[in-house]
MIDOSE-1310 file (N, C-alpha, C; in nm, 2 decimals, decimal comma, always signed):
residues 75
metv	+0,08/-0,12/+0,00/+0,00/+0,00/+0,00/+0,09/+0,12/+0,00; +0,06/+0,22/-0,09/+0,14/+0,34/-0,10/+0,10/+0,44/+0,01; +0,18/+0,54/+0,03/+0,16/+0,64/+0,13/+0,02/+0,71/+0,11; -0,01/+0,75/-0,01/-0,14/+0,81/-0,03/-0,26/+0,72/+0,01
elre	-0,25/+0,60/-0,03/-0,35/+0,50/+0,01/-0,36/+0,48/+0,16; -0,24/+0,48/+0,22/-0,24/+0,46/+0,37/-0,31/+0,58/+0,44; -0,28/+0,70/+0,39/-0,34/+0,82/+0,45/-0,49/+0,82/+0,43; -0,53/+0,79/+0,31/-0,68/+0,79/+0,29/-0,75/+0,68/+0,37
nihr	-0,69/+0,57/+0,39/-0,74/+0,46/+0,47/-0,75/+0,50/+0,61; -0,65/+0,56/+0,66/-0,64/+0,61/+0,80/-0,74/+0,72/+0,82; -0,75/+0,81/+0,73/-0,85/+0,92/+0,74/-0,99/+0,87/+0,75; -1,03/+0,77/+0,67/-1,16/+0,71/+0,67/-1,18/+0,64/+0,80
fvdv	-1,08/+0,57/+0,85/-1,09/+0,50/+0,98/-1,11/+0,60/+1,10; -1,03/+0,70/+1,10/-1,04/+0,80/+1,21/-1,18/+0,87/+1,21; -1,23/+0,90/+1,10/-1,36/+0,96/+1,09/-1,47/+0,89/+1,16; -1,46/+0,75/+1,17/-1,57/+0,67/+1,23/-1,52/+0,60/+1,36
ader	-1,40/+0,63/+1,40/-1,34/+0,56/+1,51/-1,41/+0,60/+1,64; -1,42/+0,51/+1,74/-1,47/+0,55/+1,87/-1,36/+0,61/+1,95; -1,40/+0,66/+2,07/-1,31/+0,74/+2,16/-1,19/+0,65/+2,20; -1,21/+0,52/+2,23/-1,10/+0,44/+2,27/-0,99/+0,43/+2,16
ilki	-1,03/+0,41/+2,03/-0,93/+0,41/+1,92/-0,87/+0,54/+1,91; -0,94/+0,65/+1,92/-0,88/+0,78/+1,90/-0,78/+0,81/+2,01; -0,80/+0,76/+2,13/-0,70/+0,78/+2,24/-0,58/+0,70/+2,21; -0,60/+0,58/+2,16/-0,48/+0,50/+2,12/-0,40/+0,57/+2,01
inai	-0,46/+0,62/+1,91/-0,39/+0,69/+1,80/-0,32/+0,81/+1,86; -0,39/+0,88/+1,94/-0,33/+1,00/+2,00/-0,21/+0,97/+2,09; -0,21/+0,86/+2,16/-0,10/+0,81/+2,24/+0,02/+0,78/+2,15; -0,01/+0,72/+2,04/+0,10/+0,69/+1,94/+0,16/+0,82/+1,89
ieve	+0,08/+0,92/+1,86/+0,13/+1,05/+1,81/+0,21/+1,11/+1,92; +0,17/+1,11/+2,04/+0,25/+1,18/+2,15/+0,38/+1,11/+2,17; +0,39/+0,98/+2,16/+0,52/+0,91/+2,17/+0,61/+0,95/+2,05; +0,55/+0,96/+1,93/+0,63/+1,00/+1,82/+0,69/+1,14/+1,83
kkee	+0,61/+1,23/+1,89/+0,65/+1,37/+1,91/+0,77/+1,37/+2,01; +0,76/+1,29/+2,11/+0,87/+1,29/+2,21/+1,00/+1,23/+2,15; +0,99/+1,14/+2,07/+1,11/+1,08/+2,01/+1,17/+1,17/+1,91; +1,10/+1,27/+1,86/+1,15/+1,37/+1,76/+1,24/+1,48/+1,83
lptv	+1,22/+1,49/+1,96/+1,30/+1,59/+2,03/+1,45/+1,57/+2,02; +1,52/+1,67/+2,00/+1,67/+1,66/+1,99/+1,73/+1,60/+2,12; +1,82/+1,51/+2,11/+1,88/+1,44/+2,22/+2,00/+1,53/+2,27; +2,05/+1,62/+2,19/+2,16/+1,71/+2,23/+2,10/+1,84/+2,28
phwf	+2,14/+1,89/+2,40/+2,09/+2,01/+2,45/+2,13/+2,13/+2,37; +2,05/+2,24/+2,37/+2,08/+2,36/+2,29/+2,21/+2,42/+2,34; +2,24/+2,42/+2,47/+2,36/+2,48/+2,51/+2,49/+2,42/+2,45; +2,48/+2,29/+2,41/+2,59/+2,23/+2,34/+2,62/+2,29/+2,20
ydel	+2,51/+2,31/+2,13/+2,52/+2,38/+2,00/+2,57/+2,52/+2,01; +2,53/+2,59/+2,12/+2,58/+2,73/+2,14/+2,73/+2,72/+2,16; +2,77/+2,63/+2,24/+2,92/+2,62/+2,27/+3,00/+2,58/+2,15; +2,94/+2,49/+2,06/+3,01/+2,46/+1,94/+3,02/+2,58/+1,85
dkrr	+2,91/+2,66/+1,84/+2,92/+2,79/+1,76/+3,03/+2,88/+1,81; +3,04/+2,90/+1,95/+3,14/+2,98/+2,00/+3,28/+2,93/+1,97; +3,30/+2,80/+1,98/+3,43/+2,75/+1,95/+3,47/+2,76/+1,81; +3,37/+2,74/+1,72/+3,39/+2,75/+1,58/+3,43/+2,90/+1,54
erhl	+3,36/+2,99/+1,60/+3,40/+3,13/+1,58/+3,54/+3,16/+1,62; +3,58/+3,11/+1,74/+3,72/+3,14/+1,79/+3,82/+3,07/+1,70; +3,78/+2,95/+1,64/+3,87/+2,88/+1,55/+3,89/+2,96/+1,42; +3,77/+3,01/+1,37/+3,78/+3,09/+1,24/+3,86/+3,22/+1,26
kges	+3,85/+3,28/+1,37/+3,93/+3,40/+1,40/+4,07/+3,38/+1,44; +4,11/+3,25/+1,45/+4,25/+3,22/+1,49/+4,27/+3,24/+1,63; +4,17/+3,24/+1,71/+4,19/+3,26/+1,86/+4,21/+3,13/+1,94; +4,20/+3,02/+1,87/+4,21/+2,89/+1,94/+4,31/+2,80/+1,87
ksst	+4,38/+2,72/+1,94/+4,47/+2,63/+1,88/+4,40/+2,51/+1,81; +4,44/+2,48/+1,69/+4,38/+2,36/+1,63/+4,49/+2,28/+1,56; +4,45/+2,16/+1,52/+4,55/+2,07/+1,45/+4,48/+2,00/+1,34; +4,56/+1,97/+1,24/+4,51/+1,89/+1,13/+4,49/+1,75/+1,18
weev	+4,42/+1,67/+1,10/+4,40/+1,53/+1,13/+4,53/+1,45/+1,13; +4,62/+1,49/+1,04/+4,75/+1,43/+1,03/+4,83/+1,45/+1,16; +4,83/+1,58/+1,21/+4,90/+1,61/+1,33/+4,84/+1,54/+1,45; +4,72/+1,53/+1,46/+4,65/+1,46/+1,57/+4,70/+1,31/+1,57
kari	+4,69/+1,25/+1,45/+4,72/+1,11/+1,43/+4,87/+1,09/+1,47; +4,96/+1,17/+1,43/+5,10/+1,16/+1,46/+5,12/+1,17/+1,61; +5,05/+1,26/+1,68/+5,07/+1,27/+1,82/+5,03/+1,14/+1,89; +4,92/+1,09/+1,85/+4,87/+0,96/+1,91/+4,96/+0,85/+1,88
lnr	+5,01/+0,84/+1,76/+5,10/+0,73/+1,72/+5,24/+0,74/+1,79; +5,28/+0,86/+1,83/+5,41/+0,88/+1,89/+5,41/+0,86/+2,04; +5,29/+0,83/+2,10/+5,28/+0,81/+2,24/+5,33/+0,67/+2,28
């Protein structure tokens, strides 16, 4: 069954569903909404933005991947 057919089928079903079924469907929707929330807090992205800006301005020390790999291998 294609997406359009699924939607139409669900719409027809919801239009005649009793309260118990509507509550079940609503519970599924609420669970889906909660799972869509970002798992990384906003402050983390703010910190990344600040560090990126410092890096782009040359205000922080950074290394190439080759330099990092060499330091690790030399330990």
